[in-house]
N, C-alpha and C positions, 0 to 999 in steps of 0.2 A: 380466552378461548381454549378449549381443551386440546391437549397434544394429540396429533394424528400419527398413527403408525405409518411406516413407509408403505405406499401402495403403488401399483403400476397399472397403467392403462395404455391402450394403443389405438390409433386411428390412421386413416389414410388422408393425406392432404397434399395439395399442390400450392407451393408458396414461393413468391418472388423474394429476393433478398431484401427488398425495401418495404414490402407490405404483405401482411398475412397474419391470420389468427390460428391458434392451435385448437383443434377440436379433440376432446378426450372423453372417454367413457369410464367412469369410476363411481364409487359410492358417494364421493364428495368431489364433484368436478371443479377444476380450476379454470376460471375465466380469465384468459390472458388478453392484455391490451394490444391492439394492433399498432404498428408503427405509424406515428403521425395522426392517430385517432384520439378521441377522448378516452379517459381511463375509467374502467369499471372492473373491479377485482373482488373476489371473495375467496374464502378458504385460506386465511393467512398461514403461511408455513415457512420453514427455515430455508428450504432450497428446492429448486425444481430444474430439471434439465429436459431438453427436447432433442431427440435424435431424428435425423432424416437422411435419406439418400439424395445426393445432389449431383447435378450435372454442371461441372464448372464451365464447360464449353458454352452452355446455354444460359448459365446463371440462374437456373430454376431448380428448386429442391422438390423432389417427388419421392413418394414411398411411404413406408411404415414409420410413423413417428411415435416414439415412446415418451411418456411423461412420468417423471419420478417425483413424488411429493413426500417430504420428510417432516419431522417434528415441528409443530407450530411454534411461532415465536411468542414470547410474553412481552406485552407492552409495545411501544413504538420502536421501530428499527432505529438503532444508533448508527450514524453515518460518519465514517472516518475517511479523510482525504490524504493521500500520499503522493507528493509531486517530486519528480526528478527527471533528469535527462536520461536517454537510453544508456544502458550499461553502467548505471550508477548504484546498483545494489538493491533495487526495489524487490526483486524476487527473493533474495536472501532475507530481507527485512520481513517480507510476508510470511516466510516459513518460520521465522522466530516468533512473530506475532501470533500466528495461529497455534503454535506450540504452547504458548502461554495460556491460551484459552482451552487447550486440550484437544488432541487429535491433529493429525497432519492434514493439510489442505491438498486436495487432488482434483484433477479435471473431472468434469461430469461423466459419470459412468453411463455408457450406452448412448452418449450424445455425440455431437460432432467431434471427431478426433482432433480437429484443429481449433477447437474452442479455446479461448483465452481465459475463461472463467475458472476460478479455483473455489472449491467448496469443502468446508469442514462441518463438524457438528454445530458450531456456533456462528461461523463466519461465511460470508460469500464475498469473494474478491472479484471485482469487475475491472477489466483492463479498458481504459478509456480510448484505446486505439479502435475499439469497436464502434466509436462514434465518428470515425472518419467519414466525411461526406463524399470524398473523392478517393477512389481506389488508386493503386500504384500507377496505373496507366493514365488515369485522369490527372493526377498530380504532375506527371511528366509532361502531359499535353499542355497544362496551364502553367508549367514552370514554377510550381510552389512545392515546399517541403511539407511533411506531416506536422511540423511545428507551427506552421502558419495557421491562424484561426480560420482562414477561408477554406481550409481543407477539412474542417470539422463541423459537426452539426450540434451546436451548443443548445439550440432549442429543444431538440430531442433528448439530449443529455439531461437538461434541467427537468423536463417533464417526467422522464423515467426515474431519475433519482428521487424526485418529489413524490412520485407515486409509490415507490418502494418504501420510503420513509413513512408514508401515511398508511401502509399496509395493503397496497394494491399491486397485483402482479403485472408484469410488463413483458412485451415481446422485444427483447434486445437484439440488435443486429450483431453479426460476427464479422470482424475483419480477419481474413485469412492471411497470416504472415507468410505462408508457403507460396500461395498463388498470387498474393497481392490484390485479391478480389474481395467483394463483400458477399459472404455466404448467407444462406437462409437463416432467419433469426432463431433464437432459443428462448424458452420461457424462463424468466427469473421470478421467483416468489420471495416475498420479504423475509430476510433472515433476522436473527437477533442483532447481528452486527454486519453492516454493509461497508466494505472497504472499496473505495474507488481510487485506483492508482494509475498513474500515467503522466503525460506531459502537461495536462491542463486542468487539474481538479480545482484550482483556485483562480483560474483565469476569468471565468464568467462570474459576475457578482451574484447572480441568482443561484448558481450552483454553490458558490462559496458560502452563502447564507444558510444553506441546508446542512453544512458540516457541523457536527458536534465537536470534532477535534481534527486538527490538521498537522501534518509533518512535511517538511521539505528536506530532501537529501541534497546537500550542497557540496559537490565535489569540485575542488579547485582545478583550474586549467592544467596545472603542472601534474597533478595526480591523475586526472582524467587521461591526459596524454600518455603517461607511463602505463596506466592500466590498459589502454586501447592498444598500445604497441605490444604489450605482453600477450593480450588476447588475440589480436588480429594477425600479428606476425608469427607468434609461436604456435597458435592453434589453428589459424585459418590460412596461413601462407601468404598474407597480403604484404605488399612492399611498403617500405617506410614512406615513400612518396605518395602512394595511394591513401595511406592513413592520414597523412598531413592534409591532403586535398579534401578528404571526407570531413575532417574536423573543421577546416576553414569554410567549407560550404554550409555547414550547419550553424556556425557561430553567430552570424548576424540575426537569424531567427531565434536562436536560443537566447541571445542577449535581449531581444525585443519582446519575446512572448513568454518564455519559460522562467528565466532568472528572476524577473520582477515579482513572481508569485511568493517568493520567500518572505516578503515583508508582511504577508497575511498569515503565515504559519504560526501555530501555537508553539511548536518545537522545530528548530532547525538543527540538523546534525551536519556540521561542517567537517570535511576531510581535507587536511592541508599537509604540505611537506613538513617533515620533522624540523624542529629547531635544535635538536640535540646533536645533529651531524652537520657541520658547516658545508654549504654548497651541495647538499645531497640532491641528486636528480634521478635516483632509481625508483623512488616511490614505494619502497618496501617497508620502511619505518615511517609511521604516520603520526601526525598530531591531530587529534579529533576533539572537536568542541560541541557540546550540547547547549544550545542557546534556548532558554526556556522563558516564555513570556509570562510576566506577572499579571495577576488579575483575571486569569482565564477561569470560567465557571467549572467547578468540580475538579480543579487541577491545582496542585501546589508544586513548585519547582523542587527538584532534588537539591540537597546541599551537602557540603563536606565539612565536618567538624562543627562549625558554628554558623547558623543561618544569618546571612547578610554581611558576614565578614569577608575580607579579602585574604585568601590563603594560598600559599605556594608550598607544596608538600612533596618531598622525595621519600618514598617508603623505605623502611628498614630493609637492607639487603639480606638480612638473616631470615626475614619473614616473607619476603616476596622475591623469589629468584628471578633475575633478569640479566641477560647478557648485554654486551655493548649495543647501544649507547646508554642503557639504563631506562628508568621510567620517572616521569615527573607529572604531578597533578597540579591543577590550579582551580580555584573556585572564587567567584566574586560577582558583585553586581555590575551592570553595564547598561547601556542604551543601544537599541537596535531599531533602525528606521523610526526613531522617535518614541519607541516603546521601552518601558523599564523591563529589563530581563535579568535573569541569573544565568551565569555561565559556568559550566563544569567542563574541565579540559583534561585530557590525558595525552601525553606525548611519550612514545616508546611502545614496547610490547612485552607480554608475559612469556615466561618459559614454562611455568607449571600452572595450569588452570586451577588445580585444586587449591592453590595458595591464594586464589582470588578472594576467598572468604575474608582474608586480612583487610583488603580494600573495602569489601562490602560492609564490614563491621563499622567502618568509619563514615558511611553514607547514611543519610536520613531522608525521610519522605520518599522512599523507594517503592512503596505500595506492595511489598512482599507479604505473603500470607504466613511465612515461617522463616526462621533464621537460616540463611544460606540458600534461599531460593534462586537468587541471581547466579551464584556459583553452580548450583545444580543445573540450571538452564544452559549455562555456558558449557559445562561438561557434556551435557546431553547432545549438544550440537558442535562438538569440538572440531568436526570436519568441515563446518561451514566457513566460507571466506570471512576473514576478519575476526576469527575467534581468539586470536592471540593479541588483539589490539583494541583500541577504543571504539572502532566501528561496531564490533560484535557486542562489546560491553554496553555501549549507549543504545544500540538497537534493542538489546534485551531489556534494559531499564525502561526504555520508551514503551515497549510492549506491556510491561507490568503497569506502567502509569496509565496506559490506555485501558487496561482491564479495570483499574481503579476508577477511571472516569466513567466507564460503562456501568459499573456497579453502583456508583453514586447517582448516575442519571436514573437508573431503574428504581433506586430507593426514593428519589425525588418524585418520580412518576407515581409510585405507590402512595406516597404521602399526599400528593395532590388529589389522587382518586379518593382517598379516605376523607379528605376535607370536603370534596365536592359531594360525597355521599351523605355527609352530615348536614349539608346546607339544604 
């Protein structure tokens, strides 16, 4: 399908948060699927946003709705799943990932200011909180958390992700984190890469089977507690007792519904306390492991020095500056939930990011397009959290690997099309 230049259209609509279709007038109208209805879409494009004036008191959206349609996608949409608990670095990972593909992800322009969707030239990131079936008050009334599957609409999640993957537009709900209510839906048009991130991207088997690649951010309880204290006490003025109570209230549902998803992930990034400082409890120096499943289509695990070997490496201090307690790398084969995996680990932190090229030169299967691309990406986002340790390094590498997976899927689609055309 030929690329479409950005066009704008407007119409007036009255839409409930749970049901409604967008009407638009333009040279190439986009037919958006109603929530809970059958799917019919045309005009495959990379992104679309819908804006509307809404009355939170009545829960009804009214007013002038704008539809923005951007460049068409080539081939089938590639779907990436990112799972993690709240406050575990999903937003930072998304920013690193979209940077690898070019262009910063930003909220829909002219749309709902409280939209959770992020859009770049290539990617559309959907927050799965938008598929809450119960708003904040409904969850309180039924005494369930947002982590509980009963508070989420997995049927709609599956139907809409499937529709987008197949090139059909959808009317996605919006969960408003400010009000705790479900706002009027927004139009999402199939992008080149769709990222679904949140608590449950791999919980439902139907949704899981739609993923082309999946990542789980696994933050240990000790590190999560240290991070939450730093954020909620220092930045939000919460008491230590309230933080402990919040963590304790979420833990049963996290253990039951969120944590088990990591067994299905193609890559798990584990963030653990350092082993370089005995009895460390500050969570400032981290040990980060990238657990990479073997045998995943279009993906080869990264390795250090020699593929398949078991290696412990302390880099030369003259080539990689690091203060106490130093840096240590590990690489080797392992098993994870019964699957063969390769594990790359970094314990410690960098002092000078430009010296990261020394580490990069010893890594293979990193899917870079030129020598030093990892170092360039890390320097570009030096102000991002984790840029001086393994969280930033492995998130960047994972982003490059996802780009490689995407390009190989496209090449495979092209080859299959050519073979079909000859038959």
